[in-house]
N, C-alpha and C positions, 0 to 999 in steps of 0.2 A: 283206443289205446286206451290203457288208463295207466296214468300218473297216480305212482304210490308217493305217500309224505314220507321224509326220512323216518319219522317213528315206527309207520308201518311197516317200510323197507327193513329197516334194524329188526324189527320183531319177526320178520319171515326170514331173514337169514339166521336167524337166533334159534327159530324153529328146525330150520334147515341143519343147523350144524348140529344140535341136540341129536334130529333123526340118524345123521349119519356118523355120529361118535363110534369109535371103535371099526367102524367101516372105510374112513379116510385112508387109514395104512393099505387093505388091502386094494382099494379103487389102484392108488398111487403105484403099488406094486403090479397091477396087472397093467396100468399104463406105460409103465417102464420097460414089462417085456413087450409089450407091442410095439412100443417104440427099437426095443432093439432086434426083432423079429422082421420091423420093417428095414431098418436099417440091414442085417442079413439080406433079407431079399432083394433089394439095391445093390449089392455089391455083388451076389451071383448074377443078377441079370446084367450088371455093367461088364461083368468078368465072362461071362457067355458069349456076349456081343464081341467083345474084342476078340475071345477065341473063335468064333466064326465070322469075324471078317476080317482075319488072317487067312 
């Protein structure tokens, strides 16, 4: 395992930020949609399970 110096780590972070600039909002939007879809699926399974149990 390689341990990065703080300066190298900061350089990598800045490079990553620049590389993803403009895409951060798209990524966050996709993540939010995935979270909502996961919650909807969970509610569906819970409701279906409750119906099946009755």
